[in-house]
C-alpha positions as CSV (number, residue, x, y, z in Angstrom):
1,M,-53.5,30.6,35.0
2,A,-54.2,33.3,32.4
3,G,-50.8,34.8,33.0
4,K,-49.1,31.4,32.5
5,R,-51.1,30.8,29.3
6,R,-50.1,34.2,28.0
7,G,-46.5,33.4,28.8
8,R,-46.7,30.2,26.9
9,S,-48.3,31.8,23.9
10,S,-45.6,34.5,23.8
11,N,-42.9,31.8,24.0
12,V,-44.4,30.0,21.2
13,Q,-44.5,33.1,19.1
14,Q,-40.9,33.8,19.9
15,Q,-40.0,30.3,18.8
16,R,-41.9,30.6,15.5
17,A,-40.4,34.0,14.7
18,P,-36.9,32.7,13.9
19,Q,-38.4,29.8,11.9
20,R,-40.2,32.3,9.7
21,K,-37.0,34.2,9.2
22,R,-35.2,31.0,8.3
23,G,-38.0,30.1,5.9
24,G,-37.6,33.5,4.3
25,C,-33.9,32.9,3.8
26,R,-34.6,29.6,2.2
27,R,-37.1,31.1,-0.2
28,A,-34.5,33.7,-1.1
29,L,-31.9,31.0,-1.8
30,R,-34.2,29.1,-4.1
31,E,-34.0,31.9,-6.6
32,P,-31.0,33.5,-8.3
33,A,-29.9,37.1,-7.4
34,A,-31.7,39.9,-9.1
35,F,-30.2,42.2,-11.8
36,A,-29.7,45.8,-10.8
37,K,-32.0,48.2,-12.6
38,S,-30.6,50.6,-15.1
39,T,-31.9,53.5,-13.1
40,G,-30.0,52.3,-10.0
41,C,-31.2,51.6,-6.5
42,E,-34.7,52.9,-6.0
43,S,-35.0,52.2,-2.3
44,E,-36.9,54.8,-0.3
45,V,-34.5,54.4,2.6
46,S,-32.2,57.4,3.0
47,Y,-28.6,56.2,2.5
48,E,-26.4,58.5,4.5
49,K,-22.7,58.1,4.3
50,L,-21.3,55.6,6.8
51,T,-17.9,55.2,8.3
52,I,-16.3,51.8,8.6
53,E,-16.6,51.9,12.4
54,E,-20.4,52.6,12.1
55,A,-20.8,49.8,9.6
56,R,-18.9,47.3,11.8
57,R,-21.0,48.2,14.8
58,G,-24.1,47.2,12.8
59,T,-26.9,49.1,11.1
60,P,-30.7,48.7,11.3
61,A,-32.3,45.8,9.4
62,H,-34.0,48.2,7.0
63,R,-30.7,49.9,6.2
64,P,-28.1,47.3,5.2
65,V,-24.6,48.3,4.3
66,R,-24.3,48.2,0.5
67,V,-20.9,46.7,-0.5
68,Y,-19.9,46.6,-4.1
69,A,-17.4,44.2,-5.7
70,D,-16.6,44.1,-9.4
71,G,-14.6,41.9,-11.7
72,I,-14.5,39.8,-14.9
73,F,-15.3,36.5,-13.2
74,D,-14.4,34.4,-16.2
75,L,-14.4,30.6,-15.6
76,F,-16.0,31.3,-12.2
77,H,-14.0,29.3,-9.6
78,S,-13.5,29.0,-5.8
79,G,-11.2,32.0,-5.7
80,H,-14.0,34.2,-6.9
81,A,-16.5,32.7,-4.5
82,R,-14.2,33.1,-1.5
83,A,-13.6,36.8,-2.3
84,L,-17.4,37.4,-2.5
85,M,-17.9,35.5,0.7
86,Q,-15.4,37.8,2.5
87,A,-17.2,40.9,1.0
88,K,-20.5,39.6,2.2
89,N,-19.3,39.0,5.7
90,V,-17.2,42.1,6.1
91,F,-20.1,43.8,8.1
92,P,-22.9,42.3,10.2
93,N,-25.7,43.6,7.9
94,T,-24.4,43.6,4.3
95,Q,-26.1,43.7,0.9
96,L,-23.6,42.6,-1.7
97,I,-23.8,44.1,-5.2
98,V,-21.5,42.6,-7.8
99,G,-20.6,44.3,-11.0
100,V,-19.6,42.3,-14.1
101,C,-17.8,44.0,-17.0
102,S,-19.0,43.3,-20.5
103,D,-17.1,41.5,-23.2
104,E,-16.3,44.7,-25.0
105,L,-14.5,46.3,-22.1
106,T,-12.8,43.1,-21.1
107,H,-11.4,42.4,-24.5
108,K,-10.2,46.0,-24.7
109,F,-8.5,46.3,-21.4
110,K,-7.7,42.7,-20.3
111,G,-8.0,40.2,-23.1
112,Y,-10.2,37.6,-24.6
113,T,-12.5,35.6,-22.3
114,V,-13.6,31.9,-22.4
115,M,-17.1,32.6,-21.2
116,T,-19.4,35.2,-22.8
117,E,-20.8,38.0,-20.7
118,D,-24.2,36.4,-20.4
119,E,-22.6,33.2,-19.1
120,R,-20.7,35.2,-16.6
121,Y,-23.8,37.2,-15.5
122,D,-25.6,34.0,-14.9
123,A,-22.8,32.4,-13.0
124,L,-22.7,35.3,-10.5
125,R,-26.5,35.3,-10.1
126,H,-26.3,31.7,-8.8
127,C,-23.6,32.4,-6.2
128,R,-25.2,32.3,-2.7
129,Y,-23.3,35.4,-1.4
130,V,-24.6,37.7,-4.2
131,D,-27.7,39.8,-3.6
132,E,-27.7,41.9,-6.8
133,V,-25.8,41.8,-10.2
134,V,-24.9,44.9,-12.2
135,R,-24.5,44.1,-15.9
136,D,-22.0,46.1,-18.1
137,A,-20.2,47.4,-15.0
138,P,-17.7,50.3,-15.6
139,W,-14.0,49.6,-15.7
140,T,-13.3,52.5,-13.4
141,L,-15.7,53.5,-10.7
142,S,-17.0,57.1,-10.9
143,K,-18.7,59.1,-8.2
144,E,-21.9,59.2,-10.2
145,F,-22.0,55.4,-10.4
146,L,-21.5,55.0,-6.7
147,T,-24.3,57.5,-6.0
148,K,-26.6,55.9,-8.5
149,H,-26.4,52.5,-6.9
150,K,-26.1,53.9,-3.3
151,I,-22.8,52.1,-2.7
152,D,-21.3,52.5,0.8
153,F,-18.1,50.6,0.4
154,V,-16.1,48.8,-2.4
155,A,-14.5,45.4,-1.7
156,H,-11.4,44.1,-3.5
157,D,-8.0,42.7,-2.8
158,D,-5.4,45.3,-1.6
159,I,-2.9,44.7,-4.4
160,P,-2.8,47.7,-6.7
161,Y,-4.7,47.0,-9.9
162,T,-2.8,48.6,-12.8
163,S,-5.0,49.1,-15.9
164,A,-6.4,51.7,-18.3
165,G,-3.4,53.9,-17.9
166,S,-3.7,54.1,-14.1
167,E,-1.4,52.6,-11.5
168,D,-4.3,51.7,-9.3
169,V,-7.9,52.0,-10.5
170,Y,-9.1,51.9,-6.8
171,K,-6.8,54.7,-5.6
172,H,-9.5,57.3,-5.3
173,I,-11.8,54.8,-3.5
174,K,-9.1,54.2,-1.0
175,E,-8.5,57.9,-0.5
176,A,-12.2,58.4,0.1
177,G,-12.2,55.8,2.9
178,M,-14.7,53.6,1.0
179,F,-12.3,50.7,0.4
180,V,-12.6,47.3,2.2
181,A,-9.7,44.8,1.5
182,T,-10.3,41.1,0.9
183,K,-7.6,38.4,0.5
184,R,-6.9,36.5,-2.7
185,T,-6.9,32.7,-2.8
186,E,-3.4,31.5,-3.8
187,G,-3.0,28.8,-6.3
188,I,-6.1,29.4,-8.4
189,S,-7.1,32.0,-10.9
190,T,-8.6,32.2,-14.3
191,S,-5.1,32.7,-15.8
192,D,-3.9,29.6,-14.0
193,L,-6.7,27.5,-15.4
194,I,-6.1,28.7,-18.9
195,T,-2.4,27.9,-18.5
196,R,-3.2,24.4,-17.5
197,I,-5.3,23.9,-20.6
198,V,-2.7,25.4,-23.0
199,R,0.1,23.4,-21.4
200,D,-1.8,20.1,-21.7
201,Y,-3.5,20.9,-25.0
202,D,-2.9,17.5,-26.6
203,I,-4.4,15.7,-23.6
204,Y,-7.6,17.8,-23.6
205,V,-8.0,17.5,-27.4
206,R,-7.7,13.7,-27.1
207,R,-10.2,13.8,-24.2
208,N,-12.8,15.7,-26.3
209,L,-12.3,13.4,-29.3
210,Q,-13.0,10.5,-27.1
211,R,-16.2,12.2,-25.8
212,G,-17.5,12.6,-29.4
213,Y,-16.4,16.0,-30.5
214,T,-15.3,16.2,-34.1
215,A,-11.9,17.5,-35.3
216,R,-13.7,20.4,-37.0
217,E,-15.3,21.5,-33.7
218,L,-11.9,21.3,-32.1
219,N,-10.1,23.0,-35.0
220,V,-7.8,20.1,-35.4
221,G,-6.3,19.1,-38.8
222,F,-6.6,15.7,-40.4
223,I,-3.1,14.5,-39.6
224,N,-3.3,15.6,-36.0
225,E,-6.7,13.9,-35.6
226,K,-5.3,10.6,-36.8
227,K,-2.3,11.1,-34.5
228,Y,-4.5,11.8,-31.5
229,R,-6.8,8.8,-32.2
230,L,-3.8,6.5,-32.5
231,Q,-2.5,7.8,-29.2
232,N,-5.9,7.1,-27.7
233,Q,-5.8,3.5,-29.0
234,V,-2.3,3.0,-27.6
235,D,-3.3,4.3,-24.3
236,K,-6.3,2.0,-24.2
237,M,-4.0,-1.0,-25.0
238,K,-1.6,0.1,-22.2
239,E,-4.5,0.4,-19.8
240,T,-5.7,-3.0,-20.7
241,V,-2.3,-4.6,-20.3
242,R,-1.9,-2.8,-17.0
243,T,-5.3,-4.0,-15.8
244,V,-4.4,-7.6,-16.8
245,E,-1.1,-7.4,-15.0
246,E,-2.7,-6.1,-11.9
247,K,-5.4,-8.9,-12.0
248,S,-2.7,-11.5,-12.6
249,K,-0.6,-10.2,-9.7
250,H,-3.7,-10.2,-7.5
251,F,-4.5,-13.8,-8.6
252,V,-0.9,-15.0,-8.0
253,Y,-0.9,-13.3,-4.6
254,R,-4.2,-15.0,-3.7
255,V,-2.9,-18.4,-4.9
256,E,0.3,-17.9,-2.8
257,E,-1.8,-17.0,0.3
258,K,-4.1,-20.0,-0.2
259,S,-1.1,-22.4,-0.7
260,Q,0.5,-21.1,2.4
261,D,-2.7,-21.5,4.3
262,L,-3.0,-25.1,3.0
263,I,0.6,-25.9,3.9
264,H,0.1,-24.5,7.4
265,K,-3.2,-26.5,7.8
266,W,-1.5,-29.7,6.5
267,E,1.4,-29.3,9.0
268,E,-1.0,-28.7,11.8
269,K,-3.1,-31.7,10.9
270,S,0.0,-33.9,10.4
271,R,1.3,-32.9,13.8
272,E,-2.0,-33.5,15.4
273,F,-2.3,-37.0,13.7
274,I,1.2,-38.0,14.8
275,G,0.5,-36.8,18.3
276,N,-2.7,-38.8,18.4
277,F,-1.0,-41.8,17.0
278,L,1.8,-41.7,19.6
279,E,-0.7,-41.2,22.3
280,L,-2.6,-44.3,21.2
281,F,0.1,-46.7,20.0
282,G,3.2,-45.4,21.8
283,P,5.0,-47.1,24.7
284,D,2.9,-45.3,27.2
285,G,-0.1,-45.1,24.9
286,A,-3.6,-46.1,25.5
287,W,-3.4,-49.2,23.3
288,N,-0.9,-50.9,25.5
289,A,-2.9,-50.0,28.5
290,I,-6.0,-51.5,26.9
291,Q,-4.1,-54.7,26.0
292,E,-2.8,-55.0,29.6
293,R,-6.2,-54.5,31.0
294,S,-7.8,-57.0,28.6
295,G,-5.0,-59.6,29.4
296,R,-5.7,-59.2,33.1
297,M,-9.4,-59.5,32.6
298,L,-8.9,-62.7,30.5
299,Q,-6.6,-64.2,33.1
300,A,-9.1,-63.4,35.8
301,L,-12.0,-64.9,33.8
302,S,-10.1,-68.0,32.4
303,P,-7.0,-69.1,34.5
304,Y,-4.3,-71.4,32.9
305,S,-5.4,-75.0,32.6
306,S,-3.6,-78.0,34.3
307,P,-1.4,-80.5,32.4
308,R,-3.2,-83.1,30.3
309,G,-1.5,-86.1,31.8
310,S,-1.8,-86.9,35.5
311,P,1.3,-87.8,37.4
312,S,0.5,-91.4,37.2
313,S,0.3,-91.3,33.4
314,S,3.6,-89.4,32.9
315,P,6.3,-91.2,31.0
316,T,8.7,-91.3,34.0
317,R,6.0,-92.7,36.1
318,R,5.3,-95.3,33.5
319,G,8.9,-96.2,33.3
320,S,9.1,-96.7,37.0
321,V,6.0,-98.8,37.2
322,S,6.7,-100.9,34.2
323,S,10.2,-101.9,35.4
324,D,8.6,-104.6,37.6
325,S,6.0,-105.8,35.1
326,P,6.5,-107.9,32.0
327,P,7.0,-106.3,28.6
328,S,3.7,-107.6,27.3
329,S,1.8,-105.8,30.0
330,I,3.7,-102.6,29.2
331,S,2.9,-102.8,25.6
332,T,-0.8,-103.2,26.3
333,S,-0.8,-100.4,28.8
334,V,1.1,-97.9,26.5
335,S,-0.9,-98.5,23.4
336,P,-4.2,-99.9,24.2
337,S,-5.8,-98.4,21.2
338,R,-3.5,-100.1,18.8
339,S,-3.9,-103.5,20.6
340,S,-7.6,-103.1,20.4
341,V,-7.6,-101.9,16.8
342,S,-5.1,-104.4,15.3
343,P,-6.7,-107.7,14.3
344,P,-5.9,-110.8,16.4
345,S,-2.9,-112.7,15.3
346,S,-3.5,-116.0,13.8
347,P,-1.3,-119.1,14.2
348,S,-0.4,-119.0,10.5
349,S,1.3,-115.6,10.8
350,P,4.1,-115.9,13.4
351,K,6.1,-113.0,11.8
352,K,3.5,-110.5,12.7
353,G,3.6,-111.4,16.4
354,K,7.3,-111.0,16.4
355,R,7.0,-107.6,14.9
356,S,4.4,-106.4,17.4
357,S,6.6,-107.7,20.3
358,F,9.6,-105.9,18.8
359,K,7.6,-102.6,18.6
360,A,6.5,-102.9,22.1
361,S,10.0,-103.5,23.3
362,S,11.4,-100.5,21.4
363,R,8.7,-98.3,22.8
364,Y,9.6,-99.5,26.3
365,G,13.2,-98.6,25.6
366,R,12.3,-95.1,24.6
367,Y,10.2,-94.4,27.6
368,S,12.8,-95.9,29.9
369,Q,15.4,-93.6,28.4
């Protein structure tokens, strides 16, 4: 049991060890890189000369390989950062020292810079790959400088750097076997960035005028200032018109989509309505079937009634029966209602009796026919 407990405790310690290392790296990344001392590297570790093969195999943790990279680093960009990343990772255990030339040397040998030397120093200190920054670095590396800062190797791109009357300022470093080549990032450099600004000068002047800079700060004359401000107003109007056109096009497009959807829905509804109407009122529709069923039900519930008059009261029967009887009896039998309703004839009105007998005879003739 004790052995198992010891094993567990040792495993826990092993797991905590890398966490402590990671914590140390994080604490280091929270602070910018330190400036190199004017007296040089004061480490007590003996820095014996290393070959590239020995450095690539790896060195003890207490003895990192000190790699030096120098430059102007004006308008610090991704090309600079990638070069420093390559220099940092050229060996397994590398301490990267970056030398930044002063404004005086740079203006003398290369040209005017956009950023001041203090701004360039500070930019390098906040690069994650840099461990130490050397201010006012020399333009050409001397043996005394390399010894002072205990530099093992110098990292730079392999293209010969012609400057200060020399075809390649790193020639003696290469001959001494202390040179490590890095690759340039194509498509971006400080000169390229400055060229973009100079080429599009008017655009950037107008941009800064919009952002609140004065013409005096931008070193722009009165006439040019008015011209740039007028161009800004014209651009705003164009942008407004373009925005309105896009919105109107979008609105028209939406209206067309909705109208097409409404037309399709109307067509579908009309087809559905016509189909339902034909199913209900067509020749084979449900309405005819309902009418037929209702007719059959009514016929079953109430059959057709018999004729009103019996065979004995039919006109033909009357004619056959009344052929053997006198006309007076026929008239009484045909219209009993009239005989009962009409007042009795008096002896003083013989004409009315004639008329009634004549009517009876005419009715008899009709029925006989």
